[in-house]
C-alpha positions in Angstrom: -23.9 84.1 -83.4 -25.4 85.6 -86.5 -24.3 89.2 -86.9 -27.0 90.2 -89.4 -29.9 89.2 -87.3 -32.8 91.6 -87.7 -33.2 94.3 -85.0 -35.4 93.2 -82.2 -35.0 89.4 -82.7 -32.3 89.1 -80.0 -34.6 90.7 -77.5 -37.4 88.4 -78.6 -35.2 85.3 -78.2 -34.1 86.2 -74.7 -37.6 87.2 -73.6 -38.8 83.8 -74.8 -36.1 82.0 -72.9 -36.7 84.1 -69.7 -40.5 83.5 -69.8 -40.9 80.0 -71.3 -37.7 78.0 -70.4 -37.0 76.7 -66.9 -33.2 76.6 -67.6 -32.1 74.8 -64.4 -34.2 71.8 -65.4 -32.2 71.3 -68.6 -29.1 69.1 -69.1 -25.7 70.7 -68.5 -24.9 71.1 -72.2 -28.3 72.8 -72.9 -27.8 75.1 -69.9 -24.3 76.0 -71.3 -26.0 76.7 -74.7 -28.4 79.2 -73.0 -25.4 81.0 -71.4 -23.6 81.0 -74.7 -26.7 82.7 -76.4 -26.7 85.4 -73.7 -22.9 85.9 -74.1 -23.1 86.2 -77.9 -26.0 88.7 -77.8 -24.2 90.8 -75.1 -21.2 90.9 -77.5 -23.2 91.9 -80.7 -26.5 93.4 -79.5 -25.5 95.4 -76.4 -27.7 98.4 -77.1 -30.8 96.3 -77.8 -30.3 94.4 -74.6 -29.7 97.5 -72.6 -33.2 98.7 -73.9 -34.7 96.0 -71.7 -33.5 97.8 -68.6 -33.5 95.9 -65.4 -35.7 93.2 -66.9 -32.6 91.7 -68.6 -30.8 91.5 -65.3 -33.8 89.9 -63.6 -34.2 87.4 -66.4 -30.5 86.4 -66.2 -30.8 86.0 -62.4 -33.7 83.5 -63.0 -31.6 81.6 -65.5 -28.5 81.3 -63.3 -30.3 80.7 -60.0 -29.3 77.2 -58.7 -26.5 76.5 -61.3 -24.1 73.9 -60.0 -21.9 72.8 -62.8 -18.4 74.5 -62.7 -18.2 74.7 -66.5 -21.4 76.7 -66.6 -20.5 78.8 -63.5 -17.3 80.1 -65.2 -19.5 81.4 -68.1 -22.2 82.7 -65.8 -19.7 84.6 -63.6 -18.3 86.2 -66.8 -21.8 87.3 -67.8 -22.3 89.0 -64.4 -18.9 90.8 -64.7 -20.0 92.1 -68.2 -23.3 93.2 -66.8 -21.5 95.4 -64.3 -18.5 96.4 -66.4 -20.7 97.5 -69.4 -23.2 99.4 -67.2 -26.3 97.3 -67.8 -29.1 98.5 -65.5 -29.3 96.5 -62.3 -32.4 98.5 -61.1 -33.8 97.1 -57.8 -32.1 93.8 -58.3 -28.6 94.6 -56.9 -29.2 92.4 -53.9 -30.7 89.6 -55.9 -27.7 89.6 -58.3 -25.4 89.6 -55.3 -27.3 86.7 -53.7 -27.3 84.6 -56.8 -23.5 84.8 -57.1 -22.4 85.1 -53.4 -24.1 81.8 -52.5 -21.1 80.1 -54.0 -18.7 81.9 -51.7 -16.3 80.6 -50.5 -15.8 78.1 -53.4 -15.7 74.5 -52.2 -14.8 72.5 -55.2 -12.4 69.6 -55.8 -12.0 68.6 -59.4 -12.6 64.9 -60.0 -9.5 62.7 -60.9 -8.6 62.7 -64.6 -11.0 65.6 -65.2 -11.0 66.2 -69.0 -12.2 69.8 -68.7 -9.2 70.9 -66.6 -11.3 73.3 -64.4 -9.4 74.0 -61.1 -10.8 75.3 -57.8 -8.5 78.4 -58.3 -10.3 79.2 -61.6 -13.6 79.4 -59.9 -12.3 81.3 -56.9 -10.7 84.0 -59.1 -13.8 84.2 -61.4 -16.2 84.7 -58.5 -13.8 87.2 -56.8 -13.8 89.3 -59.9 -17.7 89.4 -59.7 -17.9 90.2 -56.0 -15.2 92.9 -56.2 -16.5 94.5 -59.4 -18.8 97.1 -58.0 -19.2 99.2 -54.8 -23.0 98.5 -55.0 -22.3 95.1 -53.5 -20.4 96.5 -50.5 -23.3 96.6 -48.0 -24.1 92.9 -48.6 -20.5 91.6 -49.2 -18.7 93.1 -46.2 -20.9 91.4 -43.6 -20.4 88.1 -45.5 -16.6 88.6 -45.6 -16.5 89.4 -41.8 -18.5 86.3 -41.1 -16.2 84.1 -43.2 -13.0 85.7 -41.7 -14.1 84.5 -38.3 -14.6 80.9 -39.7 -12.4 78.0 -38.4 -11.8 77.0 -42.0 -8.5 78.3 -43.2 -9.4 78.3 -46.9 -12.5 80.4 -46.1 -10.3 82.9 -44.2 -7.8 83.2 -47.0 -10.5 83.7 -49.7 -12.3 86.3 -47.6 -9.1 88.3 -46.9 -8.1 88.2 -50.6 -11.5 89.3 -51.7 -11.5 92.2 -49.2 -8.1 93.3 -50.5 -9.5 93.2 -54.1 -12.6 95.2 -53.0 -10.5 98.0 -51.4 -9.2 98.8 -54.8 -12.6 100.1 -55.9 -14.3 101.1 -52.6 -14.3 104.5 -51.0 -14.7 105.5 -47.3 -18.5 105.7 -47.8 -18.7 101.9 -48.4 -16.3 101.0 -45.6 -17.3 103.4 -42.9 -20.0 101.3 -41.2 -17.9 98.1 -41.2 -14.4 99.4 -40.2 -14.8 98.5 -36.4 -15.8 94.9 -37.3 -13.2 94.5 -40.0 -10.5 95.7 -37.6 -11.8 93.4 -34.9 -11.5 90.4 -37.2 -8.0 91.3 -38.4 -6.9 92.0 -34.8 -8.1 88.6 -33.7 -5.9 86.9 -36.4 -2.8 89.0 -35.9 -2.7 89.6 -32.2 -5.2 87.6 -30.1 -4.6 84.2 -31.6 -0.8 84.4 -31.1 -1.5 85.6 -27.5 -3.9 82.7 -26.6 -2.0 79.9 -28.3 1.0 78.2 -26.6 2.3 77.1 -30.0 2.1 79.4 -33.1 -0.3 77.4 -35.3 -1.8 80.3 -37.1 -1.0 80.0 -40.8 1.7 82.2 -42.2 -0.5 82.5 -45.3 -3.4 83.9 -43.2 -1.1 86.3 -41.4 0.3 87.6 -44.8 -3.2 88.0 -46.2 -4.4 89.8 -43.0 -1.5 92.3 -43.4 -2.3 92.7 -47.1 -5.9 93.4 -46.3 -5.0 95.9 -43.6 -2.6 97.6 -46.0 -5.4 97.8 -48.6 -7.9 99.2 -46.1 -5.4 101.9 -45.1 -4.7 102.7 -48.8 -8.4 102.9 -49.6 -9.1 105.4 -46.7 -6.0 107.4 -47.7 -7.5 108.0 -51.1 -10.6 109.8 -49.7 -10.8 113.5 -50.2 -11.2 115.4 -46.9 -13.9 118.0 -46.7 -14.3 120.5 -43.9 -16.6 119.2 -41.2 -16.3 115.5 -42.3 -14.6 112.9 -40.2 -11.1 111.8 -41.2 -11.8 108.0 -41.3 -8.1 107.2 -41.9 -7.1 109.0 -38.7 -9.8 107.4 -36.6 -9.1 103.9 -38.1 -5.3 104.2 -37.4 -6.0 105.6 -34.0 -8.0 102.5 -33.0 -5.1 100.3 -34.3 -2.6 102.4 -32.4 -4.7 102.2 -29.3 -4.8 98.4 -29.5 -1.1 97.9 -30.4 0.6 100.6 -28.4 0.7 98.8 -25.0 2.0 95.6 -26.7 5.1 97.6 -27.7 5.8 98.5 -24.1 5.3 95.0 -22.5 8.4 93.8 -20.6 8.2 90.3 -22.0 7.8 91.7 -25.5 5.6 88.7 -26.4 3.5 90.5 -29.0 6.0 93.1 -30.1 6.5 91.5 -33.6 2.8 90.9 -34.5 2.0 94.5 -33.4 4.9 96.0 -35.3 4.2 94.1 -38.5 0.5 95.2 -38.3 1.5 98.9 -37.8 4.0 98.7 -40.6 1.3 97.2 -43.0 -1.0 100.1 -42.2 1.7 102.8 -42.3 3.0 101.6 -45.7 -0.2 102.4 -47.5 0.3 106.1 -48.0 2.5 109.0 -46.8 -0.4 110.3 -44.7 -0.8 106.9 -43.0 3.0 106.8 -42.4 3.1 110.1 -40.7 0.0 109.3 -38.6 1.6 106.0 -37.3 5.2 107.1 -36.9 4.3 110.2 -35.0 3.2 107.9 -32.2 5.4 104.8 -32.7 8.9 106.0 -33.4 9.3 108.0 -30.1 7.9 105.0 -28.2 10.4 102.6 -29.9 13.4 104.8 -29.1 12.3 105.0 -25.5 11.9 101.2 -25.3 15.4 100.7 -26.8 16.9 102.8 -23.9 14.8 100.9 -21.3 15.8 97.4 -22.4 19.5 96.7 -21.7 19.6 93.2 -23.1 21.0 92.8 -26.6 18.3 90.4 -27.8 15.6 92.8 -26.8 17.4 95.8 -28.3 17.8 93.8 -31.6 14.0 93.2 -31.8 13.2 96.9 -31.1 15.9 98.1 -33.7 14.5 95.7 -36.3 11.0 97.2 -35.8 12.5 100.7 -36.0 14.3 99.6 -39.2 11.0 98.5 -40.7 9.5 102.0 -40.3 12.7 103.6 -41.6 12.5 101.4 -44.7 9.0 102.6 -45.3 10.2 106.1 -45.5 12.4 105.1 -48.4 9.2 104.6 -50.4 8.3 108.2 -50.3 11.6 109.7 -51.3 12.5 113.2 -50.0 10.2 114.3 -47.2 10.0 117.9 -45.8 11.6 118.1 -42.4 8.5 119.6 -40.7 6.4 116.6 -42.0 8.9 113.7 -41.3 8.8 112.2 -37.8 12.1 110.4 -38.6 13.9 113.6 -39.5 12.6 115.3 -36.4 14.1 112.4 -34.3 17.4 112.5 -36.2 19.7 112.7 -33.2 18.1 109.9 -31.0 17.7 107.6 -34.1 21.4 108.0 -35.0 22.4 107.6 -31.3 20.5 104.3 -31.1 22.0 103.0 -34.4 25.5 104.0 -33.5 25.2 102.3 -30.1 24.1 99.1 -31.9 27.3 99.1 -34.0 29.5 99.1 -30.9 27.5 96.5 -29.0 29.3 93.1 -28.4 26.3 91.2 -29.9 27.0 90.3 -33.5 23.3 90.0 -34.3 22.6 93.5 -33.0 25.5 94.8 -35.0 24.1 93.3 -38.1 20.7 95.0 -37.6 22.6 98.2 -36.8 24.5 98.0 -40.1 21.2 97.5 -42.0 19.7 100.4 -40.3 22.8 102.5 -41.1 22.4 101.7 -44.8 18.7 102.8 -44.7 19.5 106.0 -42.9 22.2 106.8 -45.4 19.7 106.4 -48.2 17.3 108.9 -46.7 18.1 112.2 -48.4 19.3 114.9 -45.9 19.0 112.6 -42.9 22.7 112.4 -42.0 24.7 115.5 -41.2 28.3 115.8 -42.4 29.6 114.9 -38.9 27.2 111.9 -38.8 28.6 110.8 -42.2 32.1 110.9 -40.9 31.1 108.8 -37.9 29.3 106.4 -40.2 32.5 105.9 -42.2 34.6 105.4 -39.1 32.2 102.8 -37.7 32.1 100.9 -41.1 35.9 100.9 -41.3 36.2 99.6 -37.7 33.7 96.8 -38.3 35.1 95.9 -41.7 38.7 95.6 -40.5 38.4 94.8 -36.9 35.0 93.3 -36.4 35.3 90.1 -34.2 32.9 88.2 -36.5 33.2 87.7 -40.2 29.5 88.3 -40.6 29.6 91.9 -39.3 32.8 92.5 -41.3 31.2 91.4 -44.6 28.0 93.3 -43.8 29.9 96.5 -43.1 31.7 96.2 -46.4 28.4 95.7 -48.2 27.0 98.7 -46.5 30.0 100.8 -47.5 29.4 99.6 -51.1 25.7 100.7 -50.9 26.4 104.1 -49.4 29.5 105.0 -51.5 27.6 106.0 -54.6 25.4 108.3 -52.5 28.4 110.0 -50.8 31.4 109.4 -53.1 33.4 112.4 -51.8 33.1 111.3 -48.1 34.1 107.7 -48.9 37.0 108.5 -51.3 38.3 111.2 -49.0 37.9 109.4 -45.7 37.6 105.6 -46.1 40.0 104.9 -49.0 43.0 106.7 -47.4 42.4 104.8 -44.1 42.3 101.5 -45.9 45.4 102.3 -47.9 47.2 103.2 -44.7 46.2 99.9 -43.0 47.2 98.0 -46.2 50.7 99.5 -46.2 51.3 99.1 -42.5 53.9 96.7 -41.2 53.2 93.9 -38.7 53.0 95.1 -35.2 52.5 93.5 -31.8 49.5 91.5 -33.0 51.8 89.2 -35.0 52.1 88.3 -38.7 49.0 86.1 -38.8 46.7 88.9 -37.5 48.4 91.4 -39.8 47.8 89.1 -42.8 44.1 88.8 -41.9 43.9 92.6 -41.6 45.4 93.0 -45.1 42.9 90.5 -46.5 40.1 92.5 -45.1 41.6 95.7 -46.4 41.7 94.3 -49.9 38.1 93.1 -49.6 36.9 96.5 -48.2 38.7 98.4 -51.0 36.9 96.3 -53.6 33.5 96.6 -51.8 33.6 100.4 -51.6 34.5 100.8 -55.3 30.9 101.4 -56.5 31.4 104.8 -57.9 33.8 105.9 -60.7 35.5 108.6 -58.6 36.2 106.0 -55.9 37.4 103.4 -58.4 40.0 106.0 -59.5 41.3 106.0 -55.9 41.1 102.3 -55.1 42.5 100.8 -58.3 46.0 102.4 -58.0 46.1 101.3 -54.4 45.3 97.7 -55.3 47.8 97.6 -58.2 50.5 99.1 -56.0 49.9 96.4 -53.4 50.1 93.8 -56.1 53.5 95.0 -57.1 54.6 95.2 -53.5 53.5 91.5 -52.9 55.3 90.4 -56.0 58.6 92.1 -55.2 58.5 91.8 -51.4 60.1 89.1 -49.3 57.0 87.0 -49.6 57.1 86.8 -53.4 56.6 83.1 -53.1 53.2 83.4 -51.5 50.9 83.0 -54.5 47.8 83.2 -52.3 48.4 86.9 -51.5 48.6 87.6 -55.3 45.3 85.7 -55.8 43.6 87.7 -53.1 44.5 91.0 -54.8 43.3 89.6 -58.1 40.0 88.6 -56.5 39.5 92.2 -55.2 40.4 93.6 -58.7 37.9 91.2 -60.2 35.1 92.4 -57.9 35.9 96.0 -58.8 35.8 95.1 -62.5 32.3 93.6 -62.1 31.1 96.7 -60.3 32.5 99.0 -63.1 30.8 97.1 -66.0 27.6 99.1 -66.1 29.4 102.5 -66.1 31.1 103.2 -69.5 33.5 105.8 -68.1 34.5 103.7 -65.1 34.8 100.6 -67.3 37.2 102.2 -69.7 39.3 103.8 -66.9 39.6 100.4 -65.3 40.5 98.6 -68.5 43.2 101.0 -69.6 44.7 101.1 -66.1 44.5 97.5 -65.0 45.0 95.4 -68.1 48.3 97.0 -69.3 49.6 96.9 -65.7 48.8 93.2 -65.2 50.3 92.4 -68.6 53.5 94.4 -67.9 53.9 92.7 -64.5 53.4 89.3 -66.1 55.8 90.0 -69.0 58.4 91.3 -66.6 58.1 88.2 -64.4 58.2 85.9 -67.4 61.4 87.6 -68.7 63.0 87.4 -65.3 62.2 83.7 -65.2 63.8 83.3 -68.6 67.0 85.0 -67.6 67.1 84.6 -63.8 65.0 81.7 -62.6 63.1 82.0 -59.2 62.6 85.7 -59.5 59.0 86.7 -59.9 58.0 83.1 -60.0 54.8 83.4 -57.9 53.1 85.5 -60.6 53.6 82.7 -63.1 52.0 80.0 -61.0 48.9 78.5 -62.4 46.6 79.6 -59.6 47.8 83.2 -60.0 47.4 83.3 -63.7 44.0 81.7 -63.4 43.0 84.4 -60.9 44.2 87.1 -63.4 42.1 85.7 -66.2 38.6 86.8 -64.8 40.1 90.2 -64.0 41.1 90.9 -67.6 37.9 89.2 -68.9 35.6 91.3 -66.8 37.5 94.4 -67.7 36.9 93.7 -71.4 33.4 92.2 -71.9 31.5 95.5 -71.5 33.8 97.8 -73.6 32.2 99.6 -76.5 33.3 98.2 -79.9 35.4 101.4 -80.6 37.3 101.2 -77.3 37.7 97.4 -77.6 39.2 97.9 -81.1 41.6 100.5 -79.7 42.8 98.0 -77.0 43.0 95.0 -79.2 45.4 96.9 -81.6 47.9 96.9 -78.7 47.4 93.5 -77.0 47.6 91.2 -80.1 50.8 92.8 -81.4 52.3 92.3 -78.0 51.9 88.5 -78.2 52.6 88.2 -81.9 55.4 90.7 -82.4 56.7 91.5 -78.9 55.4 95.1 -79.2 55.7 96.3 -75.6 55.6 100.1 -76.1 52.1 100.5 -74.7 53.0 98.8 -71.4 53.9 100.9 -68.4 57.6 100.4 -67.3 58.4 98.8 -70.6 62.2 98.5 -70.3 62.5 94.7 -70.4 65.7 92.7 -70.4 64.9 90.6 -73.5 62.3 90.1 -76.2 58.8 88.9 -75.5 58.3 85.9 -77.8 55.6 83.6 -76.4 55.0 81.7 -79.6 58.7 81.0 -80.3 60.4 77.7 -79.6 62.9 77.3 -76.9 62.9 75.9 -73.4 63.9 79.2 -71.8 60.6 80.8 -73.2 58.4 78.3 -71.3 57.5 81.0 -68.8 56.5 83.5 -71.6 54.3 80.8 -73.2 52.2 80.5 -70.0 51.0 84.1 -70.5 48.8 82.9 -73.4 46.3 82.5 -70.6 46.1 86.3 -70.3 45.8 86.6 -74.1 42.9 84.2 -73.9 41.2 86.2 -71.2 41.4 89.3 -73.4 40.6 88.2 -77.0 37.9 85.7 -76.0 36.0 88.4 -74.1 35.8 90.9 -77.0 32.5 91.7 -78.6 31.9 89.7 -81.7 31.8 92.8 -84.0 35.4 93.8 -83.0 38.0 92.9 -85.7 41.1 91.1 -84.4 44.3 92.2 -86.2 46.3 89.4 -87.8 43.6 86.9 -86.7 44.7 84.2 -89.2 48.3 84.3 -88.0 47.2 84.3 -84.3 45.0 81.2 -84.9 47.8 79.4 -86.5 50.2 80.2 -83.7 47.7 79.1 -81.0 47.0 75.9 -82.9 50.7 75.1 -83.1 51.3 75.9 -79.4 48.3 73.8 -78.3 49.7 70.7 -80.2 53.4 71.1 -79.5 53.7 72.4 -75.9 54.7 69.9 -73.2 53.2 72.1 -70.4 49.5 71.0 -69.9 48.5 74.4 -68.6 49.9 76.3 -71.6 48.6 73.7 -74.1 45.1 73.8 -72.6 44.9 77.7 -72.5 46.1 77.8 -76.1 43.4 75.3 -77.1 40.7 77.3 -75.3 41.9 80.6 -76.9 41.8 78.9 -80.3 38.3 77.6 -79.7 37.1 80.9 -78.4 38.2 82.7 -81.5 36.9 80.0 -83.8 33.5 80.2 -82.2 33.1 83.9 -83.0 34.9 83.7 -86.4 32.7 84.7 -89.4 31.6 81.7 -91.5 33.4 81.4 -94.8 36.5 80.0 -96.6 39.0 81.5 -94.0 37.3 79.6 -91.2 37.0 76.4 -93.2 40.7 76.5 -93.9 41.8 77.0 -90.3 39.4 74.2 -89.1 40.8 71.9 -91.8 44.3 72.7 -90.6 43.3 72.0 -87.0 41.8 68.6 -88.0 45.0 67.8 -90.0 47.1 68.6 -86.9 44.9 66.6 -84.5 44.3 63.4 -86.4 47.9 62.1 -86.4 48.5 63.2 -82.9 45.4 61.4 -81.6 46.5 58.2 -83.4 49.9 57.9 -81.8 52.8 59.7 -80.1 53.6 61.4 -76.8 51.1 64.3 -77.2 47.8 62.4 -77.5 46.4 64.1 -74.4 47.1 67.6 -75.8 45.4 66.6 -79.1 42.4 65.3 -77.2 42.2 68.6 -75.2 42.3 70.6 -78.5 39.6 68.3 -80.0 37.3 68.8 -77.1 37.5 72.6 -77.0 37.2 72.9 -80.8 34.2 70.5 -80.8 32.6 72.6 -78.1 33.2 75.8 -80.0 31.5 74.3 -83.1 28.7 72.5 -81.2 27.6 75.8 -79.6 27.2 77.6 -83.0 25.7 74.6 -84.9 28.7 74.4 -87.3 28.5 71.4 -89.8 31.9 70.2 -88.8 30.8 69.6 -85.2 29.2 66.2 -86.0 32.4 64.9 -87.6 34.5 66.0 -84.6 31.9 64.5 -82.2 32.2 61.2 -84.1 35.9 61.3 -83.5 35.3 61.8 -79.8 32.8 58.9 -79.7 35.4 56.7 -81.5 38.0 57.5 -78.8 35.7 56.0 -76.1 36.9 52.6 -77.1 40.5 53.6 -76.7 42.0 52.1 -73.6 44.4 55.0 -73.0 42.3 58.1 -73.9 38.8 56.5 -73.3 38.3 57.7 -69.7 39.4 61.3 -70.6 37.2 61.3 -73.7 34.2 60.3 -71.6 34.9 63.1 -69.2 35.1 65.4 -72.2 31.3 65.0 -72.7 30.9 67.0 -69.4 33.1 69.8 -70.9 30.9 69.8 -74.1 27.6 70.1 -72.2 28.6 72.2 -69.1 28.9 76.0 -68.9 32.5 77.1 -69.2 33.6 79.7 -66.7 36.2 81.6 -68.7 35.5 81.2 -72.5 32.7 80.0 -74.7 29.8 81.4 -72.7 27.3 84.2 -73.4 28.9 86.6 -70.9 32.0 86.8 -73.1 29.9 87.2 -76.3 30.3 83.6 -77.6 28.0 82.4 -80.3 25.8 80.1 -78.2 22.7 78.8 -80.0 19.5 78.1 -78.1 18.8 74.5 -77.2 22.3 73.3 -78.3 22.2 70.7 -75.5 18.9 69.2 -76.8 20.3 69.0 -80.3 23.5 67.3 -79.1 21.4 64.8 -77.1 19.3 64.0 -80.1 22.3 63.6 -82.5 24.7 61.6 -80.2 22.9 59.7 -77.4 21.7 57.0 -79.9 25.4 56.6 -81.0 26.5 56.3 -77.3 23.9 53.6 -76.6 24.9 51.7 -79.8 28.6 52.0 -78.9 27.9 50.8 -75.4 26.2 47.6 -76.6 29.0 46.9 -79.1 31.9 47.7 -76.8 34.2 45.3 -75.0 33.9 44.9 -71.2 37.0 46.9 -70.5 35.7 50.1 -72.1 31.9 49.9 -71.5 32.3 52.2 -68.5 33.5 55.0 -70.8 30.3 55.0 -72.7 28.2 55.0 -69.5 30.3 57.9 -68.2 29.8 59.9 -71.4 26.1 59.2 -71.4 25.6 60.1 -67.7 27.5 63.4 -68.4 25.2 64.3 -71.3 22.0 63.4 -69.3 23.2 65.3 -66.3 23.3 68.6 -68.2 20.1 68.1 -70.1 17.0 70.1 -69.1 14.9 67.8 -67.0 11.6 68.1 -69.0 13.5 66.8 -72.1 15.1 64.0 -70.0 11.7 62.8 -68.7 10.3 62.3 -72.2 13.3 60.1 -73.1 13.4 58.3 -69.8 11.6 55.0 -70.8 14.3 54.2 -73.4 17.3 55.2 -71.3 16.4 54.1 -67.8 17.6 50.5 -68.2 21.0 51.9 -69.3 21.1 54.3 -66.3 20.4 51.4 -63.9 23.2 49.4 -65.5 25.5 52.5 -65.0 24.9 52.2 -61.2 26.7 48.8 -61.3 29.8 50.3 -62.9 32.8 50.4 -60.6 33.8 53.9 -61.8 32.8 56.3 -59.0 32.4 59.2 -61.4 29.9 57.2 -63.4 28.0 56.2 -60.2 28.0 59.8 -58.9 26.9 61.3 -62.2 24.1 58.7 -62.6 22.8 59.1 -59.1 22.6 62.9 -59.5 20.7 62.3 -62.8 18.2 59.9 -61.2 17.4 61.9 -58.1 15.3 64.6 -59.8 13.7 62.0 -62.1 12.3 60.2 -59.0 10.5 63.5 -58.2 9.4 64.4 -61.7 8.6 61.0 -63.3 7.3 58.8 -60.4 5.1 56.6 -62.6 7.9 55.5 -64.9 10.4 55.1 -62.0 7.8 53.0 -60.1 8.1 50.2 -62.8 11.8 49.7 -61.7 11.3 50.0 -58.0 12.9 46.7 -57.1 16.2 47.5 -59.0 16.3 51.1 -57.7 15.9 50.0 -54.1 18.6 47.3 -54.4 21.1 49.6 -56.2 20.6 52.6 -53.9 21.0 50.6 -50.7 24.1 48.9 -52.1 25.8 52.2 -52.9 25.1 53.6 -49.4 28.2 51.4 -48.4 30.4 52.8 -51.2 34.0 53.7 -50.1 33.5 57.2 -51.7 31.7 59.6 -49.4 30.1 61.6 -52.3 28.6 58.4 -53.7 27.2 57.4 -50.3 25.6 60.9 -49.9 24.1 60.8 -53.4 22.7 57.2 -52.9 21.1 58.3 -49.6 19.5 61.3 -51.3 18.1 59.0 -54.0 16.8 56.7 -51.3 15.1 59.7 -49.7 13.7 60.8 -53.1 12.2 57.3 -53.5 9.6 58.3 -50.9 7.9 60.5 -53.5 6.8 57.4 -55.5 3.3 56.1 -54.9 3.0 54.7 -51.3 1.4 51.4 -52.5 4.6 50.7 -54.6 6.9 51.5 -51.7 5.3 49.7 -48.7 6.6 46.2 -49.5 10.2 47.6 -49.3 9.7 49.7 -46.1 11.1 47.3 -43.6 14.1 46.4 -45.9 15.0 50.0 -46.4 14.7 51.0 -42.8 17.0 48.1 -41.8 19.5 48.9 -44.5 19.6 52.7 -43.6 20.5 51.9 -40.0 24.1 51.2 -41.0 24.9 54.7 -42.5 23.5 56.3 -39.3 26.9 55.3 -37.8 29.0 56.5 -40.7 32.2 58.2 -39.7 31.3 61.3 -41.9 28.8 63.8 -40.4 27.3 64.7 -43.8 26.6 61.1 -44.6 24.9 60.6 -41.2 22.8 63.7 -41.8 21.4 62.4 -45.1 20.8 59.0 -43.5 18.7 60.5 -40.8 16.6 62.5 -43.3 16.1 59.5 -45.6 15.3 57.0 -42.8 12.9 59.4 -41.2 10.8 59.7 -44.4 10.7 55.9 -44.8 9.5 55.5 -41.2 6.7 57.9 -41.9 5.7 56.1 -45.1 2.0 55.1 -45.0 1.3 57.1 -41.8 -2.1 58.9 -41.6 -2.0 62.3 -43.3 1.1 61.5 -45.4 
């Protein structure tokens, strides 16, 4: 390792070792030292060593010859790689160097149990493969070896050979491959075509098939890279011709037995280069089109169309292709005819493949003519609205969404007007139920096709107009129709988010419109009850929340600030001037007292959706006043929906609020409002809800007050009235919230907050459980199980020994929520910590079998899954319980619920197989 060694000494040392030391007679450690000496000198004395010429290579061959220890082999393989990569002279010893390394191929090594060195078989395989595939000079010796091993009966040898061949193709040229191409193709053909033909059951490994296809692809790519000279044979052409010759007749067989293997093989070869693609498709595409016409059965046509689709998808790789070169473009008319016929076929499966093919054709530049495009849109409209099967309807909508950005004018000019017309149509002979179904599909299709800004400008007004119509129409009481429109609007919002122009258009069009409709409905409810009531129902407001949220989260700070300057004054001061159709019968005062304003107060849900989705760097006007109003509403409102949304809105704002005196004051005010209400009175539940959401907001951002509020929550577990709800609150603290306080709405969420909460509070939960009275012990178990259920499993495994006894006790609790939560916590632990779980096998078996008779279906299913997961424990631990478990699992086989029976069959089957040979 000495870097100032005198020149020539390194050579002297190595010559002495090569001439005087019989390295393979030394102990492993001493042999490793020799390899280390060579490695160090190659790193610091490269030029001196290269002066030895081929003698250095020959000397190393003598040193390595016969090495068996995997630790030494890894170093030796690295030395060979360096010899080749750094251009040391191999001289006449190329074959000897190959032989001294290839004798280990394929690697057959199983590491001993508890091996401290951690060397795996895969390490040796990859290291040796890097040597064998490091130089084309090995080709004449390596390729015959690979062919021999590919024909082996040993699957591992096949896989290793195929993967090594693929690696070699990256550095070989046609000169190295030419002599061996027929034999290589013969071996690949045997695996891909002959074995499936000869075997009654398909036992060929999917891994082997995948590696064969990868090797064929690599061979085709290697031959494609060769530069053609006049008078030289085009090896790619001749290689592909032999493949086509062997596969072509399989594509035409009436029973179509080998159609798929042949098609996959041809696609693997064709996908290697544009030249290979043209060579294969010139022959194959006309043949497939002919076969499609010859076979009348839908199942056969589906197979042929899927093969055709595979070749069309390959063309996508090469982008725009000149018409005179592209086989697909030259066959445009018959290809379109075949695809269009599939779309009108009664078979749903054939329709689905046809839709996929249509999407690919649309993505090929210049493939579809204007008349073809119109036909495509017509087919998609028909399938989306009137497809017999929901699968083909959904697939047609997805296809429309994929093609719309490529052809926005066609879709906005042809599809959107047709959908609008269908949406506005009145029920006909088909009846109101079918008409309602048609309208639902129209709404979904309008949302699906809104994938380009110009189309969004057409579809959003249609959706909003329909929303007004549903609200005002004779079916104003049907909240589900309003929810459906909101779901479509939400999908459009999500699709607009990545486009700044579309996002701002959507926001300034949809958000004021929804707010105006809601305000109008709330005022009508205040003055004329029953009018517009559907829009104020919880499920409709809950459906409007994600629409407004998705329309806001991706706004730029400048545009968001512009919008917030209108929305907040609307709720605080009743400033309605920015709303469309703003002639309202009375003032909008959602934060004022009065029973007649209850409907207006419900709209705080929409305020929450907006302000809690703003970027953190957007200033909220009158924020302090807004927080105080929300706090007062969450504590004083009798409507649970309004109180909860006010609490969530307050928490969302507190989470993003800048640290400082203003935040401290508002939090102290919140604590002062909560504490008396939690102690006594009629609004204890509202106070608990506020406590939970504020605690979550502070836990997420690591605020110092969070521990004090969590302690309040822990104290409430011993409260007989609020205890169960407080225990469920731990799930709220740990789980991802769908509408506020998540990263998608720019909340301040610190990394590993769950682990920190676990560390700080689980010891308190355990201590509280041991000191609690029997009537409230279940609350502590429920809280604990909620925390553990949301904890990352690697963290849970490390804490398992201290908590397992408590989890087992939780299974005896009569509360079904506790049981279910604990079971779902234990199931993955059985798979990830079998050694620890094995220590409690007797208790686990007893508890799980007992719960398979629970009156609650979800508990029975979870218990059966745990009984199934038990089979991952060591067999020796389980065998004494085998007969007992099999007997006990016979009862749920007759359960009245199908899902329970299904889990029972799976669990009992695994227990039956326990201890069988090969398990």
